[in-house]
C-alpha positions as CSV (number, residue, x, y, z in Angstrom):
1,M,22.2,-28.1,13.2
2,N,22.1,-25.1,15.5
3,L,24.2,-26.0,18.6
4,R,23.4,-24.0,21.8
5,Q,25.1,-24.7,25.1
6,I,22.7,-24.7,28.0
7,D,24.8,-26.2,30.8
8,D,28.5,-26.8,31.4
9,S,28.4,-30.1,29.4
10,V,25.0,-30.1,27.7
11,Y,24.0,-28.7,24.4
12,I,20.7,-28.5,22.5
13,S,20.3,-28.6,18.8
14,G,17.7,-28.8,16.0
15,Q,17.7,-31.7,13.7
16,M,21.1,-33.1,12.8
17,T,22.3,-35.2,9.9
18,A,25.0,-37.9,9.6
19,E,27.3,-35.2,8.2
20,D,27.1,-33.2,11.4
21,L,28.5,-36.1,13.4
22,A,32.1,-35.4,12.3
23,D,31.8,-31.8,13.6
24,L,30.3,-33.1,16.9
25,H,33.1,-35.6,17.3
26,R,35.7,-32.8,16.7
27,L,33.9,-30.8,19.5
28,G,34.3,-33.8,21.8
29,I,30.7,-34.8,22.0
30,R,30.3,-38.2,23.6
31,T,26.5,-38.7,23.8
32,I,23.5,-37.6,21.7
33,I,19.9,-37.9,22.9
34,C,17.3,-37.8,20.2
35,N,14.0,-36.3,21.3
36,R,12.4,-36.3,17.9
37,P,10.1,-39.2,16.8
38,D,11.1,-40.8,13.4
39,G,8.9,-39.8,10.5
40,E,7.7,-36.3,11.6
41,V,8.6,-35.1,8.1
42,A,9.5,-37.1,5.0
43,D,13.1,-36.0,4.6
44,Q,14.1,-36.4,8.3
45,P,17.0,-38.7,9.0
46,G,15.9,-41.6,11.0
47,F,17.3,-42.4,14.4
48,A,18.7,-45.8,13.4
49,A,20.7,-44.3,10.5
50,L,22.1,-41.6,12.7
51,Q,22.9,-44.1,15.5
52,Q,24.8,-46.3,13.0
53,A,26.7,-43.3,11.6
54,A,27.6,-42.2,15.2
55,Q,29.2,-45.5,16.0
56,Q,32.1,-44.8,13.8
57,Y,32.9,-41.8,16.0
58,G,32.3,-43.6,19.3
59,I,29.3,-41.4,20.0
60,I,26.6,-43.1,22.1
61,M,23.0,-42.3,21.1
62,H,19.7,-42.6,23.1
63,Y,16.2,-42.4,21.6
64,I,13.6,-40.6,23.8
65,P,11.1,-39.3,21.3
66,V,8.5,-36.7,22.4
67,V,5.4,-35.8,20.5
68,P,4.6,-32.2,21.1
69,P,3.3,-30.4,23.1
70,H,3.9,-32.5,26.3
71,A,6.4,-35.0,27.6
72,T,5.1,-37.9,29.6
73,P,6.5,-38.7,33.1
74,E,8.1,-41.8,31.6
75,Q,9.9,-39.6,29.0
76,V,11.1,-37.2,31.7
77,Q,12.4,-40.1,33.8
78,A,14.1,-41.6,30.7
79,M,15.8,-38.3,30.0
80,A,16.9,-37.9,33.6
81,Q,18.4,-41.4,33.5
82,A,20.1,-40.8,30.2
83,L,21.6,-37.5,31.4
84,Q,22.8,-39.1,34.7
85,R,24.5,-42.0,32.9
86,A,25.8,-40.2,29.8
87,E,29.4,-39.6,28.9
88,R,29.8,-35.9,28.6
89,P,29.5,-33.6,26.8
90,V,26.0,-34.3,25.6
91,V,23.8,-33.0,22.8
92,A,20.0,-33.4,22.9
93,Y,18.1,-32.6,19.7
94,C,14.7,-32.5,18.1
95,K,13.3,-30.5,15.2
96,S,14.2,-27.0,16.5
97,G,15.7,-27.8,19.9
98,G,12.6,-26.6,21.8
99,R,11.4,-30.1,22.9
100,A,14.9,-31.1,23.8
101,Q,15.4,-28.1,26.0
102,M,12.0,-28.5,27.7
103,L,12.7,-32.1,28.4
104,Y,16.1,-31.3,29.8
105,K,14.6,-28.7,32.1
106,L,11.9,-31.1,33.3
107,A,14.5,-33.9,33.8
108,T,16.8,-31.7,35.8
109,G,14.2,-29.8,37.8
110,Q,15.1,-26.4,36.3
């Protein structure tokens, strides 16, 4: 996980694991948005497993997977809605953080 702050209450990260959730909880993270489709690589933690692990910390997770290189209008809309409704602070992640940051910028008009 390579957490980078891009807004007052929004962070971007590369792939995270269930072990990272304790650190995110200690940092006060309330919501995680996954922008990585399950199964991109064989050893990637699946969304359902991370979501289940996040529940023990009270972290809410959203699944808005984006297949590179482009996000659809529906994915941009879903990201905008998730960001508007999210308890903050928020972390959005994908493999490296690039898709998550691109989708954040599209969803917020930056």
